[in-house]
NULUMGU-757003 format. One record per atom (N, C-alpha, C, O, CB): residue in three letters; x negated, y, z negated. Coordinates in steps of 0.2 Angstrom, whole numbers, plus 5000, padded with zeros to 4 digits. Atoms other than C-alpha are relative to their C-alpha. Glycine has a CB too. Example, Ala and Ser with C-alpha at 12.3 -4.5 7.8 and 13.67 -1.06 7.14 Angstrom:
ALA499649945000;ALA493849784961;ALA499650065000;ALA499150054997;ALA500550004994;SER500449945001;SER493249954964;SER500450054997;SER500150114996;SER499850025007;
This chain:
MET499749965001;MET499949995000;MET499650075000;MET499050065000;MET500349994995;ALA500449954994;ALA499450185007;ALA499950034990;ALA500450044987;ALA500550075010;GLN500149945007;GLN498750284989;GLN499950085003;GLN499450115004;GLN499249994993;VAL500149945000;VAL499550424993;VAL500050084997;VAL500650104997;VAL500250005004;VAL500049925003;VAL499350604985;VAL500650055002;VAL500550095007;VAL499350035003;ARG499549934998;ARG500950734985;ARG499750054995;ARG499750064989;ARG501049994999;ALA500749935006;ALA499550904981;ALA500550035001;ALA501050015004;ALA499050045003;ALA499649944998;ALA500251074982;ALA499350064995;ALA499050054989;ALA501150004997;LEU500449945003;LEU499151244978;LEU500450085001;LEU500950095004;LEU499050015004;VAL499549915001;VAL499751444976;VAL499450055003;VAL498850065002;VAL500350044987;GLN500449945001;GLN499251584983;GLN500350085000;GLN500550105005;GLN499449985005;ALA499249945004;ALA500251744975;ALA499650065001;ALA499150075004;ALA500250004989;THR500149924997;THR500051914978;THR500050024990;THR500249984986;THR500950065007;TRP499949945009;TRP499752044958;TRP500550004998;TRP500850035003;TRP499850095000;THR499549965003;THR501052074948;THR500150044998;THR500750064997;THR500249994999;GLY500349975004;GLY500352184938;GLY499749994990;GLY499550034986;GLY500450045001;ASP499850015007;ASP500352114921;ASP500149925000;ASP500449885004;ASP500850054997;THR500250095001;THR499751924914;THR500649975000;THR500749915002;THR499649964994;GLU499650105002;GLU501251854907;GLU500450015007;GLU500449955009;GLU500749994991;SER499750014997;SER502251904922;SER499749955006;SER500049915009;SER500150054999;MET500750074994;MET500651794934;MET500449965000;MET500949945004;MET499149954997;ILE499850055001;ILE500951694923;ILE500749955000;ILE500849895000;ILE499750004997;ALA499350034999;ALA502651664924;ALA500349965005;ALA500749915005;ALA500550044999;LYS499950014993;LYS502751664942;LYS499649935003;LYS499849895008;LYS499650075004;HIS500450095000;HIS501551504941;HIS500549964999;HIS500749925003;HIS499449984994;GLU499750095003;GLU502551384932;GLU500650015004;GLU500849955005;GLU500449994990;GLU499550034999;GLU504051434942;GLU499749975006;GLU499749915006;GLU500650055001;HIS500450034995;HIS503051404959;HIS499949914996;HIS500149864999;HIS499150065001;ALA500550065002;ALA502151244949;ALA500949964999;ALA500949905000;ALA499450024991;ARG499450035002;ARG503951194945;ARG500449985009;ARG500849945010;ARG500550064994;ARG499750014993;ARG504551204964;ARG499749945003;ARG499949905007;ARG499850065005;ALA500750054997;ALA502951084968;ALA500249945001;ALA500449915006;ALA499449994996;ALA499650055003;ALA503650974957;ALA500749965000;ALA500849914998;ALA500150034996;ALA499250004997;ALA505350984962;ALA500049935009;ALA500249895011;ALA500250105004;GLN500250054990;GLN504650914981;GLN499549955000;GLN499349935005;GLN499550055006;GLY500450075002;GLY503650764971;GLY499350004999;GLY498949954997;GLY500049975006;ALA500949995003;ALA501950864968;ALA500149974995;ALA500649964992;ALA499650084997;LYS500150045008;LYS500950774955;LYS499150075000;LYS498650094996;LYS499949855000;VAL500549965001;VAL499550884958;VAL499950065005;VAL499950075011;VAL499549965001;ILE500149944997;ILE499151084959;ILE499450054998;ILE499050034994;ILE500650035000;GLY500849985002;GLY497751204958;GLY500550055002;GLY501050055005;GLY499249985004;PHE499949935001;PHE498051394957;PHE499250055001;PHE498650054999;PHE500350004992;GLN500749954997;GLN496851544965;GLN499650024993;GLN499950014987;GLN500250095005;GLU500550005006;GLU495251604954;GLU500550054998;GLU501050075000;GLU499350035001;VAL499449965005;VAL495851704939;VAL500650035001;VAL500850085003;VAL499850054997;PHE499149994994;PHE497551674944;PHE500550044994;PHE500950084995;PHE500549895002;ASN499749945004;ASN498151764929;ASN500150064998;ASN500550094994;ASN500050014999;ALA500149935002;ALA497451904930;ALA499850075008;ALA499750035012;ALA499249984994;PRO500049964993;PRO497152054947;PRO499049964997;PRO498749944992;PRO500350115001;TYR500850014998;TYR495252024955;TYR499650064996;TYR499750124999;TYR499850005010;PHE500149925004;PHE494552164945;PHE499250005000;PHE498950054998;PHE500350014990;CYS500750014998;CYS492652104949;CYS499950055003;CYS499450085001;CYS499749955005;GLN500149964996;GLN493052254963;GLN499850074997;GLN499850125000;GLN500549995003;VAL500349955004;VAL492452364951;VAL499749984996;VAL499849924994;VAL500350034997;GLN500350025008;GLN491052374934;GLN500350034995;GLN500050094995;GLN499250014999;GLU499549975006;GLU492252424920;GLU499649964992;GLU499349914993;GLU501049985001;PRO500250055006;PRO491852354902;PRO500849994998;PRO500949954993;PRO499450034992;GLU499250015003;GLU494152374900;GLU500149925005;GLU500749915006;GLU500850085004;HIS500050064995;HIS493952204911;HIS499949964996;HIS500449924995;HIS499450005006;TYR500150085006;TYR493352074898;TYR500550014996;TYR500349994990;TYR499349994995;ARG499550025007;ARG495052094889;ARG500349955006;ARG500949935004;ARG500650074996;TRP499650074996;TRP495651964902;TRP499849954998;TRP500149894999;TRP499949995007;ALA500350105000;ALA494451834896;ALA500449974993;ALA500750004988;ALA498750004997;GLU499650035008;GLU495251714881;GLU499449965003;GLU499049975008;GLU501049964997;ALA500250105001;ALA494551514877;ALA499949975003;ALA500449995007;ALA500349944997;VAL499750094994;VAL494551364888;VAL499749954995;VAL499149954994;VAL499349975011;PRO499449984999;PRO495251284881;PRO500550004995;PRO500949964995;PRO500149975004;ASP499849995005;ASP495851354866;ASP500750065000;ASP501250064997;ASP499350014997;GLY499649954999;GLY496651514872;GLY500749995004;GLY500849945008;GLY499550045002;PRO499050034999;PRO498651534875;PRO500049985009;PRO500249935012;PRO500950094998;THR499850034992;THR498451534896;THR499849915002;THR500149875005;THR499550065006;VAL500050085000;VAL497751344895;VAL500549964996;VAL501049934998;VAL499349984998;ARG499350015004;ARG498851304881;ARG500650005002;ARG501049964999;ARG500150044996;ARG499649994998;ARG500251374891;ARG500049955006;ARG500649935008;ARG500250065000;MET499950034993;MET499951294907;MET499749914995;MET500149884998;MET499550055009;GLN499850065004;GLN499651104895;GLN500550004997;GLN500649944996;GLN499749994996;ASP499350015002;ASP501251134889;ASP500449995010;ASP500549945012;ASP500550094993;LEU499750004991;LEU501951154910;LEU499949935001;LEU500349905003;LEU499650065006;ALA500550084996;ALA500750984914;ALA500449964998;ALA500549925002;ALA499149974997;ARG499750075005;ARG501850874901;ARG500750025004;ARG501049975006;ARG500050004989;GLU499349994997;GLU503450954908;GLU500150005006;GLU500750005007;GLU500350054999;THR500050004993;THR503150944926;THR499649935001;THR499849895005;THR499750075005;GLY500350064997;GLY502050804926;GLY499549995003;GLY499149945002;GLY500449985004;MET500649984996;MET500850864936;MET499450034998;MET499350074993;MET500250055004;VAL500849995005;VAL498950864934;VAL499750105005;VAL499850125010;VAL499049915003;ILE500049934999;ILE498551054936;ILE499150025000;ILE498850004995;ILE500650064994;VAL500549954999;VAL496951144941;VAL499950114996;VAL500150164999;VAL500049995009;VAL499749935001;VAL496951314931;VAL499550054999;VAL499350074993;VAL500350004993;PRO500549964999;PRO495651444937;PRO500050084994;PRO500350134995;PRO500150025008;VAL499949915007;VAL495451604920;VAL499250035001;VAL498750005003;VAL500149974987;PHE500749955007;PHE494051724912;PHE499649944998;PHE499549895002;PHE500650054990;GLU500150055003;GLU493351614901;GLU499550054994;GLU499150104995;GLU499849945005;ARG500449975008;ARG492651674883;ARG499649964998;ARG499849954992;ARG500450014993;GLU500250045006;GLU491551564876;GLU499950044992;GLU500250024987;GLU499349975003;SER500249935008;SER490851704861;SER499850045003;SER499750055009;SER499449994995;GLU500149924993;GLU490651884864;GLU499350005001;GLU498949984996;GLU500350114995;GLY500449994993;GLY489351904879;GLY499949945003;GLY499449925007;GLY499450035000;PHE500150084996;PHE489651734884;PHE500450005003;PHE500949974999;PHE500049934997;TYR499650014997;TYR490751744898;TYR499949975005;TYR499349985008;TYR500350055000;TYR500150024995;TYR491251644912;TYR500749985004;TYR501349985002;TYR499549944999;ASN499450014996;ASN492251604928;ASN500349945000;ASN500349925006;ASN499850005007;THR499950065003;THR492851444924;THR500849975002;THR501250025002;THR499950014993;ALA499450025001;ALA494451334928;ALA499849914998;ALA499449864998;ALA500350025008;ALA499850065005;ALA495151194917;ALA500549955002;ALA501249955002;ALA500250034995;VAL499550054999;VAL495651034921;VAL500749974995;VAL500649944990;VAL499649965002;ILE499450035003;ILE497450974915;ILE500149935001;ILE500249935007;ILE500550035001;ASP499550054999;ASP498050804914;ASP501150015004;ASP501450065006;ASP500049974992;ALA499450005000;ALA499750744918;ALA500550004994;ALA501150024993;ALA500149975003;ASP499650005007;ASP500250724901;ASP499950074996;ASP500150094991;ASP499849944995;GLY500149915005;GLY499650894897;GLY499349994996;GLY499250044993;GLY500750034994;SER500750005001;SER497850814890;SER499650065002;SER499650075008;SER499749945004;TYR500749964996;TYR496350954892;TYR499349945003;TYR498949915000;TYR499650074992;LEU500850074998;LEU495050834904;LEU499550055000;LEU499050015000;LEU500049955011;GLY500449974997;GLY493850974906;GLY500050055001;GLY500550085002;GLY499949985003;LYS499549954993;LYS493351114915;LYS499250025003;LYS498749985002;LYS500650114995;TYR500350004995;TYR492251174927;TYR499750095001;TYR500150135004;TYR500549975007;ARG500549954999;ARG490951344927;ARG499850015004;ARG499349975006;ARG499750014997;LYS500249984991;LYS490851424945;LYS498950034996;LYS498750074992;LYS501050115005;HIS500749984999;HIS488751414948;HIS499850065003;HIS499450105000;HIS499849965003;HIS500449964996;HIS488351524960;HIS500550085000;HIS501150085002;HIS500049965008;ILE499749945003;ILE488651724955;ILE499950065006;ILE499450085008;ILE499650024993;PRO500449974996;PRO488851854968;PRO500050074999;PRO500650094997;PRO500249985006;GLN500049964999;GLN488452034968;GLN499850055004;GLN499250065006;GLN500150004997;VAL499649984991;VAL489052124981;VAL500350065001;VAL500150084995;VAL500749965002;LYS499649955000;LYS490052284984;LYS500849955003;LYS500949915008;LYS499650075005;GLY499350054998;GLY491952214981;GLY500049934996;GLY500449894994;GLY499949985009;PHE500250075008;PHE491152084969;PHE499550004997;PHE499049974998;PHE499949935001;TRP500949995003;TRP490052134957;TRP500249954992;TRP500449964987;TRP499750134998;GLU499750055009;GLU490351954945;GLU499550014997;GLU499650034991;GLU500049905000;LYS500350005007;LYS488751974937;LYS500250044997;LYS500650014994;LYS499550015000;TYR499649945006;TYR489252134926;TYR500249934996;TYR499849914991;TYR500950055004;TYR499850035002;TYR490551994921;TYR499849944996;TYR499949944990;TYR500250015002;PHE499950084998;PHE490151804922;PHE499249995002;PHE498850025006;PHE500649995008;ARG500550024998;ARG488651714917;ARG500049945006;ARG500649925008;ARG499649984994;PRO500050094995;PRO488051554930;PRO500149954998;PRO499749934993;PRO499449985004;GLY499550055005;GLY489151414924;GLY499349955001;GLY498949955006;GLY500949975003;ASN500850045004;ASN487751284913;ASN500449924999;ASN500249884995;ASN499650054989;LEU499550075001;LEU489251114915;LEU499849995006;LEU500450005008;LEU500850004999;GLY500250054996;GLY488551034931;GLY500750015003;GLY501150065001;GLY499749924996;TRP499350004998;TRP490050984942;TRP500349944997;TRP499949894998;TRP500250015007;PRO499750045003;PRO491050874933;PRO500549965006;PRO500549985012;PRO500450034994;VAL499750024995;VAL492150764942;VAL500649954995;VAL500649904991;VAL499549965006;PHE499750055005;PHE493650714933;PHE500949965000;PHE501449985003;PHE499950044994;ASP499950085000;ASP494650554930;ASP500950034998;ASP501150034992;ASP499449934993;THR499349985003;THR496650624931;THR500449935003;THR500149885005;THR500350075003;ALA499250034999;ALA498450544935;ALA500049975007;ALA500349925009;ALA500550074999;VAL499749994996;VAL498350564951;VAL499249975004;VAL499249925008;VAL500350085001;GLY500850045000;GLY496350504953;GLY499550045000;GLY499550084995;GLY499849955008;ARG500649955005;ARG494550604953;ARG500050075005;ARG499950085011;ARG498949954999;VAL500149934998;VAL494550794955;VAL499750024997;VAL499650014991;VAL500450034999;GLY500349955003;GLY493350934956;GLY500350045001;GLY500850055004;GLY499450025000;VAL500049894999;VAL493151124957;VAL499450034999;VAL499050024996;VAL500350054993;TYR500649984998;TYR492051224965;TYR500350055003;TYR500850045008;TYR499549965004;ILE499849945001;ILE492451414965;ILE499750035002;ILE499150055000;ILE500250024995;CYS499949924994;CYS492651544978;CYS499449995001;CYS499349945004;CYS500350094996;TYR500749994996;TYR490651604982;TYR499749925000;TYR499449905005;TYR499450064994;ASP500350045000;ASP490051444977;ASP500249935007;ASP499849895009;ASP500249994993;ARG500050044993;ARG490751354994;ARG499650045003;ARG499650015009;ARG500650005003;HIS500750024996;HIS489251425002;HIS499649965001;HIS499349955005;HIS499650035000;PHE500850045001;PHE488151304995;PHE500249944999;PHE500549924995;PHE499550034993;PRO500150074998;PRO487951145002;PRO500149974995;PRO500649934995;PRO499449985002;GLU500450045006;GLU487251074985;GLU500849974997;GLU501049914997;GLU499450064993;GLY499650035007;GLY488851064973;GLY500349975003;GLY500449925001;GLY500450044994;TRP499750064999;TRP489850984986;TRP499949955001;TRP500449915000;TRP500350005003;ARG500550075003;ARG488550844986;ARG500249984996;ARG500549924996;ARG499350014997;GLN499950035006;GLN488650834968;GLN500549964999;GLN500549914996;GLN500150054997;LEU499350005003;LEU490350834966;LEU500249945006;LEU500649915003;LEU500450094998;GLY500150064998;GLY490450674982;GLY499649964995;GLY499949924992;GLY499750005008;LEU500550045002;LEU489050594973;LEU500549984995;LEU500549924995;LEU499450034997;ALA500050015005;ALA490050604958;ALA501049955000;ALA501449944996;ALA499850084995;GLY499450044999;GLY491550504967;GLY500850065001;GLY501350054998;GLY500049954993;ALA499349975001;ALA492750634971;ALA500549995004;ALA500349955009;ALA500050055000;GLN499850034994;GLN494150624982;GLN500450045000;GLN500650035005;GLN500349945001;LEU499849925000;LEU495050794979;LEU499550054997;LEU499250044992;LEU500750024996;VAL500349965004;VAL494250954977;VAL500350084999;VAL500650105004;VAL499450005003;TYR499749935001;TYR494951124972;TYR499750055001;TYR499450074996;TYR500150014995;ASN500449945002;ASN494151284978;ASN500250064999;ASN499950105001;ASN499550025003;PRO499649925002;PRO495251434971;PRO499450045001;PRO498950034998;PRO500350024990;SER500449944998;SER494451584979;SER500450075000;SER501050074997;SER499749985009;ALA500049935000;ALA494451794982;ALA499750015005;ALA499250035004;ALA499650024996;THR500449964993;THR493951844999;THR500550025003;THR501150005003;THR499549965004;HIS499549944997;HIS494551985010;HIS499750005007;HIS499249975008;HIS499950084996;ARG500050024991;ARG494651995029;ARG499450035001;ARG499150015006;ARG500650045006;GLY500549994996;GLY493252085031;GLY499349984999;GLY498949995003;GLY499950065001;LEU501050055001;LEU491451985023;LEU500049955003;LEU499549945006;LEU499649964993;SER499750074999;SER492251825027;SER500349955004;SER500349895003;SER500249994999;ALA499350044997;ALA493651775037;ALA499749965007;ALA500049915008;ALA500950065002;TYR500250064996;TYR492851685051;TYR499449954996;TYR499149925000;TYR499750045006;LEU500550065002;LEU491751565039;LEU500849944997;LEU501049884999;LEU499350034990;TRP499550035002;TRP493551535029;TRP500149935004;TRP499849895001;TRP500750035000;GLN499550064996;GLN494351395042;GLN499249975003;GLN499249915005;GLN500750035007;LEU500750074999;LEU492351325045;LEU499749984992;LEU499849924991;LEU499250055004;GLU500450025004;GLU491451315029;GLU500349924994;GLU500049874993;GLU499850074996;GLN499650055004;GLN492751195018;GLN500249925005;GLN500249865004;GLN500950064997;PRO499850044997;PRO493351115032;PRO499249955001;PRO499249895000;PRO500450035006;ALA500650044998;ALA491251075037;ALA499849944993;ALA499649884993;ALA499450055001;ALA500150055006;ALA491051015018;ALA500749935000;ALA500849874998;ALA499950054991;ALA499450105002;ALA492550875018;ALA499649955006;ALA499549895004;ALA501350005003;VAL500350044996;VAL491850815033;VAL499249974994;VAL499149924992;VAL499950055008;ALA500850025002;ALA489950815025;ALA499749964994;ALA499249944993;ALA499750054998;ASN500150015006;ASN490450755008;ASN500949965000;ASN501249944995;ASN499850084996;GLU499550075003;GLU492150635014;GLU500550014994;GLU500649964991;GLU499549934998;TYR499550025005;TYR493350695002;TYR500550045003;TYR500550055009;TYR499850014991;PHE499549944998;PHE494850815002;PHE499650064996;PHE499150074992;PHE500849994997;ILE500249955001;ILE494750985001;ILE500450064998;ILE500250115000;ILE499750015004;ALA499749955003;ALA496051114992;ALA499850065000;ALA499450084996;ALA500250004995;ALA500449935000;ALA495651294999;ALA500550054997;ALA501150054999;ALA499750035009;ILE499549974999;ILE496451414992;ILE499950094998;ILE499950104992;ILE500449974996;ASN500049935001;ASN496251614992;ASN500650024998;ASN501149984998;ASN499950045006;ARG499449985003;ARG497351754984;ARG500050055004;ARG499550055008;ARG500050034992;ILE499649944994;ILE498251894995;ILE500450044997;ILE500750044992;ILE500549975005;GLY499649935001;GLY498752054996;GLY499250024998;GLY498750004997;GLY500750004994;GLN500449935003;GLN497852234989;GLN500250004993;GLN500850034992;GLN500250095005;GLU500049955006;GLU497652264972;GLU499850074996;GLU499450114999;GLU500049984997;GLU500249915000;GLU497452424962;GLU499250025000;GLU499050075000;GLU500450054993;TYR500749985001;TYR495452394959;TYR499550015005;TYR498950025005;TYR499749954996;GLY500849984994;GLY494652424977;GLY500749985003;GLY501349975001;GLY499049945001;ASP499650004995;ASP495052404994;ASP500449945004;ASP500949935007;ASP499650025003;ASN500150074998;ASN494752214997;ASN500749965002;ASN501049944997;ASN499849974994;ASP499350044997;ASP496352135007;ASP499749935001;ASP499449905006;ASP500250045007;PHE500150105001;PHE496351935001;PHE500550015006;PHE500950055006;PHE500449944991;TYR499850054996;TYR497051835015;TYR500549975003;TYR500849975008;TYR499849985000;GLY499950075005;GLY497751705006;GLY499949955009;GLY499449945011;GLY501049994994;SER500350044994;SER497851595024;SER499449914995;SER498849904995;SER499350085006;SER500250045004;SER497651445011;SER500249955004;SER500649955008;SER500250014995;TYR499650094999;TYR497751215016;TYR499549964997;TYR499149984994;TYR500249965009;PHE500350025000;PHE497051085015;PHE499949965006;PHE500349945010;PHE500149984996;VAL500250074996;VAL495850965024;VAL499849944998;VAL499549924993;VAL499650005005;ASP500250075001;ASP495650805025;ASP499049995003;ASP498750035005;ASP500649945005;PRO500750034997;PRO493850695028;PRO499750025004;PRO499250065003;PRO500049945002;ARG500149984994;ARG493750725044;ARG500050075004;ARG499850085010;ARG500449975001;GLY500149944997;GLY493850905045;GLY500650025002;GLY500750085003;GLY499549995005;GLN499449954999;GLN495550935048;GLN500850024996;GLN501049994991;GLN500249965005;PHE499649945001;PHE496851035044;PHE500849954998;PHE501149935003;PHE499950055007;VAL499350044998;VAL498550935037;VAL500450034996;VAL500450054990;VAL500049944999;GLY499549944998;GLY499851025040;GLY499950065002;GLY499450055005;GLY500350014995;GLU500149944999;GLU499751215043;GLU499850044994;GLU500150034988;GLU500550035002;ALA500049975006;ALA498951325034;ALA500750084997;ALA501150115000;ALA499250024999;ALA499749945003;ALA499551465023;ALA500150055004;ALA499750065008;ALA499850014995;SER500549934995;SER499951655031;SER499450034996;SER499050034991;SER500750095002;ASP500549975002;ASP498851765030;ASP500150084996;ASP499650124994;ASP499449995006;LYS499849955001;LYS500051915025;LYS500549994992;LYS500650034987;LYS500350025007;GLU499749995006;GLU501151835011;GLU500049944996;GLU499949894999;GLU500650015001;GLU500050045005;GLU501351734997;GLU500249935001;GLU500649915006;GLU500350034997;GLU499750034995;GLU501651574998;GLU499949924994;GLU499849934988;GLU499450005010;LEU500150055004;LEU501651384990;LEU500149945005;LEU500649935009;LEU500550004994;LEU500050044994;LEU500851244999;LEU500249924998;LEU499949914993;LEU499350015004;VAL499950085004;VAL501351044995;VAL499949955007;VAL500249965012;VAL501049974994;ARG500050054993;ARG500650905007;ARG500149974999;ARG500349984993;ARG499749985005;ASP500050075001;ASP500550725007;ASP499249995001;ASP499049985007;ASP500549965005;LEU500650054998;LEU498550655005;LEU500049954999;LEU500249934994;LEU499550014997;ASP500150074999;ASP498150485011;ASP499149994997;ASP498650014999;ASP500249985010;PHE500749995005;PHE496650454997;PHE499849945003;PHE499249935001;PHE499949994991;ASP499950074998;ASP496750285008;ASP499450045006;ASP498850025006;ASP500949955002;LEU500449964994;LEU495850405023;LEU499249994997;LEU498849955000;LEU500350095001;ILE500649985003;ILE494250435013;ILE499649914999;ILE499049905001;ILE500150064991;LYS500550044998;LYS493650255013;LYS500049985008;LYS499549955011;LYS500149924995;GLU500350034996;GLU493950235029;GLU499650045007;GLU499450045013;GLU500649975003;VAL500649934996;VAL492850385034;VAL499549984997;VAL499150015001;VAL500150084999;ARG500750025005;ARG491450325022;ARG499749965003;ARG499249965005;ARG500149984992;ASP500450074997;ASP491350165029;ASP499849995009;ASP499449965012;ASP500649934999;GLN500249974991;GLN491450245049;GLN499550035000;GLN499350025006;GLN500550035003;TRP500349965001;TRP490350375045;TRP499349994997;TRP498750014998;TRP500450034997;ALA500650025004;ALA489250315034;ALA499550034996;ALA498950014994;ALA499849965004;PHE500749965001;PHE488350475029;PHE499749984991;PHE499149994989;PHE500350115002;TYR500350045005;TYR488150395011;TYR499649964999;TYR499249954994;TYR500349984997;ARG500850084998;ARG487050245017;ARG499550055000;ARG499050054996;ARG500049965010;ASP500949954998;ASP485850385026;ASP500050034996;ASP500150075000;ASP499950055007;ARG500249945004;ARG485650505012;ARG499249975000;ARG499149915000;ARG500450014992;ARG500550015000;ARG483850515011;ARG499750044992;ARG499150064992;ARG499950035007;PRO500349985004;PRO483550574993;PRO499450014996;PRO499150054992;PRO500149994998;ASP500849985001;ASP481850534992;ASP499650045004;ASP499150045002;ASP499549954999;ALA500349954997;ALA481350655005;ALA500350064998;ALA500050105002;ALA500049995005;TYR499549935000;TYR482550804999;TYR499650034992;TYR499950074988;TYR501149974998;GLY500649985007;GLY481050834983;GLY499950075003;GLY500250104998;GLY499149964999;GLY499949964999;GLY480850994992;GLY500550074999;GLY500350124997;GLY500049985003;LEU499449974999;LEU482551064993;LEU500150064993;LEU500550114992;LEU500649945001;VAL499649985009;VAL482451104972;VAL499350025000;VAL499250054995;VAL500449944992;GLN500649975004;GLN480651154971;GLN500250115001;GLN500650145004;GLN499149975005;PRO500149934999;PRO480251354969;PRO500050035005;PRO499950095004;PRO499750014999;
């Protein structure tokens, strides 16, 4: 019997406050669950604006503990209610002065499985992330969930192939890639990099982008979120580049074994020859 996982993602416009933003995502999640989805992921720092367009200390107020902060606890309740695995990207405060761009992973029974912290932190116009975030220090975990083995790679990470490969080596079947990227900077890469990573590493990717313009800058987040399979093909159509949208797609996890047997990229790796890749 085929192992088909019905998966969902949300690209959302900023509402203006955290409470209504979380409530909006709860309603999207309930709609996804009503359509039979068993896993859902949200966009980068989903419960806040993309404040990294500016460098202002007032924006540390968006940070909270993971997993003991209010948003992750609320998402645990939502997971229990809907029976879905949920990927929850937030601004994490570990302690004063220690902040991370983080995604919590919650299982379908509401249990907290762990978190991923974004490794690669940009510092360019409109994306002043080093002002807020320390580089991730928890490796590339893959979580055993009710739907299979799920990993996370956040936004700017996607430009670096090493993390994609680490997730594949750890057995990821589905990787959520929550992002905030705008038209003028990298739109032409959006439909190139994640499909290429899905092919190279032979798993499914959920590529999520924010949508619309927000009050802290000129970035035009263009949505266009999608699911891509291990052959690099979109699973259904991509989401709108102008409107908020919930995507629900069926992912045939049996395709992972089929592709890995056919293309054998993992068999033909040469880690013995790659030492130079990690030299300073």
